[in-house]
C-alpha positions in Angstrom: 21.2 20.7 15.7 22.3 21.0 19.3 20.9 19.4 22.5 19.5 22.5 23.8 17.7 23.2 20.6 15.7 20.0 20.5 15.5 19.7 24.2 13.9 23.2 24.6 11.9 23.0 21.3 7.8 23.2 21.5 6.7 21.1 18.7 3.3 20.6 20.0 2.8 24.1 18.8 3.2 22.9 15.4 0.5 20.3 16.0 -1.5 23.1 17.3 -1.0 25.3 14.3 -2.1 22.3 12.1 -5.5 22.1 13.9 -6.0 25.9 13.2 -5.2 25.2 9.5 -7.7 22.4 9.5 -10.3 24.8 10.9 -9.5 27.3 8.3 -9.7 24.3 5.5 -13.4 23.5 7.0 -14.3 26.9 6.5 -13.3 26.7 2.8 -15.2 23.3 2.5 -18.3 25.2 3.7 -17.7 28.1 1.0 -17.1 25.6 -1.7 -20.5 23.6 -0.8 -22.3 26.8 -0.5 -21.1 28.1 -3.7 -22.1 25.0 -5.7 -25.6 24.7 -4.0 -26.6 28.4 -4.2 -24.8 29.7 -7.2 -23.4 27.1 -9.7 -25.9 24.4 -9.5 -29.0 26.5 -9.9 -27.7 27.9 -13.1 -26.4 24.7 -14.6 -29.4 22.3 -13.6 -32.5 24.3 -13.0 -32.8 26.2 -16.5 -33.7 29.4 -14.8 -31.3 31.2 -17.1 -30.4 30.5 -20.7 -28.3 31.8 -23.7 -24.8 33.0 -24.0 -24.7 35.0 -20.9 -25.8 32.0 -18.7 -22.9 29.7 -20.3 -20.3 32.4 -19.6 -21.7 32.8 -16.0 -21.5 29.1 -15.5 -18.2 28.6 -16.9 -16.9 31.4 -14.8 -18.6 30.2 -11.6 -17.4 26.5 -12.5 -13.8 28.0 -12.4 -14.2 29.8 -9.2 -15.8 26.7 -7.6 -12.5 24.9 -8.8 -10.5 27.4 -7.3 -12.1 27.1 -3.9 -11.7 23.3 -3.9 -8.1 23.8 -4.9 -7.6 26.1 -1.9 -9.3 23.7 0.5 -7.0 21.1 -0.6 -3.9 23.2 -0.1 -5.1 24.0 3.2 -5.6 20.7 4.2 -2.2 19.7 3.1 -0.8 22.6 5.2 -2.4 21.3 8.4 -1.3 17.6 7.5 2.4 18.9 7.2 2.3 20.9 10.4 0.9 18.2 12.4 3.1 15.4 11.1 6.1 17.8 11.7 5.2 18.6 15.3 4.5 14.8 16.1 7.7 13.4 14.5 9.8 16.1 16.4 8.0 15.4 19.4 9.0 11.7 18.9 12.5 12.4 18.6 12.5 15.0 21.5 11.3 12.2 23.7 14.2 9.9 22.6 16.6 12.7 23.2 15.4 13.6 26.6 15.5 9.9 27.7 18.8 9.4 26.5 20.1 12.6 28.3 18.1 11.5 31.6 19.7 8.0 31.3 23.3 9.3 30.9 23.0 12.0 33.8 21.6 9.5 36.1 24.7 7.2 35.6 27.0 10.1 36.5 28.0 11.0 32.7 28.2 14.8 31.4 26.4 15.6 28.1 27.6 18.7 26.2 25.5 20.6 24.2 27.0 19.2 20.9 25.9 15.8 22.1 29.6 14.6 23.3 29.3 12.5 26.5 31.9 12.4 29.1 32.4 9.6 31.6 32.7 10.2 35.3 36.0 10.3 36.7 37.2 7.2 38.7 39.5 6.8 41.3 41.9 3.8 40.5 44.4 4.2 43.1 43.3 1.0 44.9 42.5 -0.9 41.7 45.1 -3.2 39.8 46.3 -1.7 36.6 44.1 -4.3 34.8 41.0 -3.7 36.6 41.5 0.1 36.2 42.0 -0.4 32.5 38.8 -2.5 32.2 36.7 0.1 34.1 37.8 2.9 32.0 36.9 0.8 28.9 33.6 0.0 30.3 33.0 3.7 31.0 34.2 4.6 27.5 31.7 2.1 25.9 28.9 3.3 27.9 29.7 7.0 27.1 29.7 6.0 23.4 26.4 4.2 23.7 24.6 7.3 25.3 26.5 9.7 22.8 25.0 7.2 19.7 21.5 7.6 21.1 21.7 11.3 21.6 23.3 11.5 18.2 20.6 9.3 16.5 17.8 11.7 17.9 19.6 14.8 16.8 20.3 13.7 13.4 16.7 12.3 12.7 15.2 15.5 14.1 17.5 17.4 12.0 16.5 15.5 9.0 12.8 15.8 9.8 13.3 19.6 10.1 14.8 19.9 6.8 12.2 17.5 5.1 9.4 19.3 6.7 10.9 23.0 6.0 11.1 21.8 2.3 7.3 20.5 2.3 6.2 23.8 3.8 8.2 25.8 1.2 6.1 23.9 -1.7 3.0 25.3 0.1 4.3 28.9 0.3 5.3 28.7 -3.3 1.9 27.4 -4.0 0.3 30.5 -2.3 2.4 32.9 -4.4 1.3 31.0 -7.5 -2.3 31.2 -6.6 -2.0 34.9 -5.6 -0.8 35.5 -9.2 -4.1 33.7 -10.5 -2.6 30.3 -11.2 -5.0 28.0 -9.3 -3.8 24.8 -10.8 -4.1 21.8 -8.4 -0.8 21.6 -6.5 -0.4 17.8 -7.1 3.3 17.9 -6.0 2.6 19.5 -2.6 -0.5 17.3 -1.8 1.5 14.0 -2.7 4.3 15.3 -0.5 1.8 15.9 2.5 0.1 12.5 2.1 3.6 10.9 1.8 4.8 12.5 5.2 1.5 11.4 6.6 2.4 7.7 5.8 6.1 8.1 6.9 5.2 9.4 10.3 3.1 6.1 10.8 5.8 4.0 9.6 8.3 6.0 11.9 6.1 4.9 14.7 6.4 1.4 13.6 3.1 0.7 12.0 3.4 -2.5 9.9 3.4 -1.9 6.1 0.3 -2.5 4.0 -0.1 -6.2 3.6 1.2 -7.0 6.9 -1.0 -9.6 8.7 -3.7 -8.3 11.3 -1.9 -10.0 14.0 1.3 -8.0 13.4 -0.9 -4.8 13.4 -2.5 -5.7 16.7 0.8 -6.4 18.3 2.2 -3.1 17.3 -1.0 -1.4 18.3 -1.0 -3.2 21.9 2.7 -1.9 22.4 1.7 1.7 22.1 0.7 3.8 25.2 -2.9 4.7 25.7 -1.8 8.4 25.1 -0.2 7.7 21.8 -3.1 5.5 20.6 -5.6 8.4 21.4 -3.3 10.8 19.5 -3.2 8.7 16.3 -7.0 7.9 16.4 -7.3 11.7 16.5 -4.9 12.7 13.8 -5.1 9.6 11.5 -8.6 8.4 12.0 -8.9 7.0 8.2 -5.6 5.0 8.4 -6.4 3.7 12.0 -10.2 3.2 11.6 -9.7 1.1 8.4 -6.9 -1.3 9.4 -7.6 -4.9 10.3 -5.9 -5.7 13.6 -7.0 -2.5 15.3 -9.4 -3.2 18.2 -13.0 -2.7 17.4 -13.5 0.0 19.9 -10.5 2.0 18.8 -11.7 1.4 15.0 -15.0 2.8 16.1 -13.6 6.0 17.7 -11.4 6.8 14.6 -14.1 6.0 12.1 -16.7 8.2 13.9 -14.0 11.0 13.7 -13.5 10.4 10.0 -17.1 10.2 9.2 -17.7 14.1 9.3 -14.4 14.8 7.4 -15.4 12.3 4.7 -18.9 13.8 4.6 -17.4 17.2 4.0 -15.1 16.1 1.4 -17.8 14.4 -0.6 -20.1 17.5 -0.3 -17.1 19.8 -1.7 -16.6 17.4 -4.4 -20.5 17.1 -5.3 -20.6 20.9 -5.3 -18.6 20.9 -8.7 -19.6 17.7 -10.1 -22.0 16.9 -12.9 -23.5 13.8 -14.6 -22.4 10.2 -13.6 -19.8 11.8 -11.0 -22.4 13.9 -9.2 -24.9 10.9 -9.3 -22.0 8.7 -7.6 -21.2 11.4 -5.0 -24.8 12.1 -4.2 -25.2 8.3 -3.4 -22.1 8.3 -1.1 -23.2 11.3 0.6 -26.6 9.8 1.3 -24.7 6.5 2.5 -22.6 8.4 5.0 -25.5 10.6 6.3 -27.6 7.3 6.6 -24.7 5.6 8.5 -24.6 8.4 10.9 -28.4 8.0 11.5 -27.8 4.4 12.3 -25.2 5.4 14.8 -27.4 7.8 16.4 -30.4 5.5 16.6 -29.7 4.2 20.2 -30.4 0.6 19.4 -29.1 -2.4 21.1 -26.8 -3.9 20.6 -24.9 -0.8 19.9 -23.4 -0.3 16.5 -19.6 -0.1 16.0 -18.4 1.7 12.7 -15.3 -0.7 11.8 -14.7 1.0 8.1 -15.4 4.1 6.1 -14.1 5.1 2.8 -15.1 6.6 -0.4 -12.8 4.5 -2.8 -14.7 2.7 -5.5 -18.3 2.3 -5.0 -17.7 3.3 -1.2 -16.9 1.3 1.9 -18.7 0.6 5.1 -18.3 -1.9 7.7 -20.8 -1.7 10.6 -21.1 -4.2 13.6 -24.0 -4.4 15.9 -22.3 -5.5 19.0 -18.5 -5.6 19.9 -16.8 -8.3 18.0 -14.0 -8.2 20.3 -15.9 -9.3 23.4 -19.0 -11.2 21.9 -18.8 -15.0 21.8 -20.3 -15.2 18.2 -19.3 -12.9 15.3 -20.9 -13.1 11.8 -19.8 -11.0 9.0 -22.4 -10.7 6.1 -21.2 -9.7 2.5 -23.9 -8.2 0.3 -24.2 -8.7 -3.3 -25.4 -7.5 -6.5 -25.9 -3.8 -6.9 -24.6 -2.9 -3.5 -22.7 0.3 -3.0 -22.3 3.1 -0.3 -25.7 4.7 -0.6 -29.0 5.6 1.4 -30.3 2.1 0.5 -27.3 0.2 2.0 -27.4 2.3 5.1 -30.8 1.4 5.7 -31.6 -2.0 4.1 -28.2 -3.9 4.4 -27.2 -2.4 7.7 -30.9 -3.3 9.2 -30.1 -6.8 8.1 -27.1 -7.1 10.3 -29.0 -5.5 13.2 -31.8 -8.3 12.4 -29.2 -11.0 13.0 -27.8 -9.8 16.0 -31.1 -8.9 17.6 -32.7 -12.1 16.7 -29.7 -14.3 17.8 -29.5 -12.5 21.2 -33.2 -12.9 21.7 -33.2 -16.6 20.8 -30.1 -17.4 22.8 -29.7 -15.1 25.6 -27.1 -17.3 27.3 -24.7 -16.2 24.8 -23.5 -12.8 23.1 -23.6 -12.4 19.3 -22.2 -9.3 17.2 -23.4 -9.1 13.7 -21.5 -7.2 10.9 -22.3 -5.9 7.5 -19.0 -5.7 5.4 -19.0 -3.7 2.4 -15.2 -3.9 2.0 -15.2 -4.4 -1.8 -16.9 -3.4 -5.1 -20.0 -5.2 -5.9 -21.1 -5.5 -9.4 -23.7 -2.9 -10.4 -26.5 -3.6 -12.7 -26.9 -1.1 -15.3 -30.4 -0.1 -15.2 -31.3 -3.7 -13.9 -30.1 -5.1 -17.1 -28.5 -8.6 -16.7 -26.2 -8.1 -19.6 -24.1 -6.0 -17.5 -20.7 -7.8 -17.9 -19.4 -7.1 -14.5 -22.3 -9.2 -12.8 -21.4 -12.3 -15.3 -17.7 -12.3 -14.2 -15.9 -13.5 -11.0 -13.5 -10.5 -11.1 -15.2 -8.5 -8.3 -15.4 -11.6 -5.9 -11.7 -12.5 -6.6 -10.7 -9.1 -5.9 -12.9 -8.7 -2.8 -12.0 -12.0 -1.2 -8.4 -11.2 0.1 -9.7 -8.2 1.9 -12.6 -10.2 3.5 -10.2 -12.9 4.6 -8.0 -10.3 6.4 -10.9 -8.7 8.0 -12.1 -12.0 9.4 -8.3 -12.7 10.5 -8.6 -9.4 12.1 -11.5 -10.4 14.2 -9.6 -13.2 15.5 -6.5 -11.3 16.2 -8.3 -8.8 18.4 -10.8 -10.9 20.0 -10.5 -10.8 24.0 -10.4 -14.7 24.0 -8.7 -15.4 20.8 -11.4 -17.8 19.8 -14.8 -16.5 18.8 -17.1 -18.5 16.9 -17.2 -16.9 13.4 -19.8 -17.2 10.9 -19.2 -16.1 7.1 -22.4 -15.0 5.4 -22.7 -14.5 1.7 -25.8 -13.0 0.0 -26.3 -13.1 -3.7 -23.1 -12.3 -5.6 -21.6 -11.8 -2.1 -21.8 -15.7 -1.6 -19.5 -15.9 -4.4 -17.0 -13.5 -2.6 -17.2 -15.7 0.4 -16.6 -18.8 -1.7 -13.6 -17.1 -3.2 -12.3 -16.1 0.4 -12.5 -20.0 1.4 -9.9 -20.7 -1.4 -7.3 -18.2 0.1 -4.0 -19.5 1.3 -4.8 -21.1 4.7 -8.5 -21.3 4.2 -11.3 -18.8 5.5 -10.8 -18.1 9.3 -14.4 -19.0 10.1 -16.4 -21.8 11.8 -19.5 -22.0 9.8 -20.4 -20.5 6.4 -24.2 -19.6 5.4 -25.0 -18.9 1.7 -28.4 -17.3 0.8 -29.8 -16.4 -2.5 -26.6 -17.8 -4.0 -25.8 -17.9 -8.0 -23.0 -20.3 -7.3 -19.9 -19.8 -5.1 -17.1 -21.2 -7.4 -16.8 -24.7 -6.1 -18.4 -28.0 -6.7 -19.4 -29.1 -3.3 -19.8 -27.8 0.2 -16.7 -29.8 1.4 -14.7 -27.6 -0.8 -15.2 -24.6 1.3 -12.8 -25.8 3.9 -14.9 -25.7 6.9 -16.4 -29.2 6.5 -19.6 -29.9 4.6 -21.4 -30.1 8.1 -20.6 -26.5 8.7 -22.1 -25.0 5.5 -25.7 -23.8 5.7 -27.7 -23.1 2.5 -31.0 -21.2 2.3 -32.8 -20.5 -1.3 -36.3 -19.4 -1.7 -38.3 -21.3 -4.3 -39.2 -18.1 -6.2 -35.7 -16.4 -6.1 -34.6 -16.2 -9.5 -31.0 -15.5 -8.8 -30.5 -18.9 -7.4 -32.0 -20.4 -10.4 -29.5 -18.5 -13.0 -28.5 -21.2 -15.3 -24.9 -21.9 -16.5 -23.6 -19.9 -19.2 -22.6 -23.1 -20.9 -25.8 -25.0 -22.2 -23.8 -28.3 -22.4 -23.6 -28.2 -18.6 -27.2 -27.9 -18.0 -28.7 -30.2 -15.7 -32.5 -30.0 -14.5 -32.8 -29.5 -10.6 -33.0 -32.7 -8.6 -31.6 -34.9 -11.5 -29.8 -38.1 -10.6 -27.5 -37.7 -13.4 -25.6 -34.9 -11.8 -25.4 -31.5 -10.0 -27.4 -28.5 -11.3 -25.0 -25.9 -12.5 -25.6 -22.2 -11.7 -23.9 -19.2 -13.3 -21.0 -19.5 -11.0 -20.7 -23.2 -10.5 -22.7 -26.0 -8.5 -26.1 -24.7 -7.4 -25.4 -24.4 -3.5 -29.3 -25.5 -3.2 -28.8 -28.6 -5.3 -28.9 -32.1 -3.4 -25.4 -32.8 -5.0 -23.8 -29.7 -3.2 -24.0 -30.9 0.3 -24.1 -29.1 3.4 -27.3 -28.3 5.5 -30.3 -26.9 3.8 -32.5 -24.6 6.0 -36.1 -23.5 5.4 -37.1 -20.1 3.7 -40.4 -18.6 2.7 -40.9 -19.1 -1.2 -41.2 -15.5 -1.7 -43.2 -13.7 -4.4 -43.0 -15.1 -7.9 -42.4 -12.3 -10.7 -41.3 -14.9 -13.3 -39.1 -14.1 -16.2 -40.3 -10.5 -16.4 -39.1 -9.7 -13.0 -35.7 -11.3 -14.0 -35.3 -9.2 -17.0 -36.4 -6.0 -15.0 -34.9 -6.7 -11.8 -38.0 -6.9 -9.9 -36.8 -9.7 -7.6 -38.6 -9.6 -4.2 -37.9 -13.3 -3.2 -34.1 -12.4 -3.5 -34.4 -9.9 -0.7 -36.3 -11.8 2.0 -33.7 -14.0 3.8 -32.9 -11.3 6.7 -36.6 -10.2 6.8 -38.2 -11.6 10.1 -41.7 -11.5 8.4 -41.3 -11.9 4.8 -38.5 -14.8 5.1 -40.5 -17.2 7.1 -38.1 -19.2 9.1 -34.9 -18.0 7.5 -33.6 -15.2 9.7 -34.2 -17.6 12.8 -32.2 -20.2 11.1 -29.5 -17.6 10.3 -29.4 -16.5 13.8 -29.3 -20.2 15.2 -26.1 -21.0 13.0 -24.6 -17.6 14.1 -25.2 -18.5 17.6 -23.4 -21.7 17.4 -26.7 -23.8 17.5 -26.8 -25.0 13.8 -28.4 -28.1 15.0 -31.6 -25.8 15.7 -32.4 -24.9 12.2 -35.6 -25.9 10.3 -34.4 -28.2 7.8 -35.4 -28.0 4.1 -35.2 -30.7 1.3 -32.4 -29.5 -1.1 -33.6 -29.2 -4.8 
């Protein structure tokens, strides 16, 4: 590749072409969705047509719908490759132009092959040694400019070759599809995704597992224009990365949300059984979150995370955690997943905390977050025999992600020292407990545990924030807070002088032996053992309710706002 070729290239035409292919892919998404909604699903699910002919038609329609989905994926991949190619070539073009400009301004000549010639120096009046030194300096500078130019040309040529090969994969796939072979092109799709990641790496984005502080430093070093481009082109990667400022994550995830919804709806169009049920939940969850974003409530919502992996991911903050003095992050528990119920109930709980804290303590500012960044255990038809509910696996898997998120809150905060409260409800309290055991401890000032079946430690002081900064709420009729230990030999009656009462996941946080502060909560409606067996647990859901929970919400808000001394105390069990 020559200097003039890269200098005069128009790589942004490739990014524009990628956008056009994206619009084409969106059209196929709509076709696949409508195909499933109006043709395939009515035949397979509504029972309006039966017999061999119906079965044959349903099979043919299913294959046609699969083909539409494959076409959509292929078109998505083409757009991804073209956009990534344009952006990488533009990056190398800028490097070339800067090197050429620096050389030219210094009086050096740059040939089209990248060779650099030093300016002629009149050495008549210089001593032989000085002349030789000047010539060596000029030669060294010439080599430096040549190296910079050569690096840019070599990188651009390598990128050109790599992306040409990737595009050829899609060309071959198109020929294959034209012959009737619509098998999913896993190779070309994987290549497109890999190139996506490579470009972010080329721009210096820290690898997965890097600290939020490293991500924040990288992001802060980018120009506002490049930040805006990355938000537009890589909304999923930017919006879900700890260490990216909240306002930028919000913009990225609001961009990603309709893309995610389209993808889920396209998948749902051809899904059946449990897969269809799971996708339907996620679709309703995404739509519900969009409604929350559109409600216009204060403090305004920030969408800090969004994804379809596992049971779904969503992180919503009411108030900007980067500018608020106080920040809380609530981890929901049993049966929580990305669904319509989460988008209304759990997200509303976060708003209740922010609204109440800002109303009670108007002299400070509070942001309240609901963090669904892990897979909470799911009850199978509210059967307590579900094995995932009985294990710590989900909590241990989610703890590092929650810890990283809180570290990200500190890394991007304007002052660097917000007052942070970790809140765990139900099984979420175990996740918080496990997060406190991460290397370095949990980056929180206070811990609030409500409706807890145990947090995996013996006493409040084991949580690493000091027993005086641990606050516990347990409704009298909340059966989850009374789940006995799985080992009958460890059973101790509540309030016993002989030792702490053990819950399923360790010492009962509401027990007087656990320590910490215990705050007042309404008793809740008692549904007894029948409620525990059927999952009818009204007292387990009142902690964030301004009416049903009694003093609970005000107590939580006081802790979150940095006024733990204002809680209404309650006697431990």
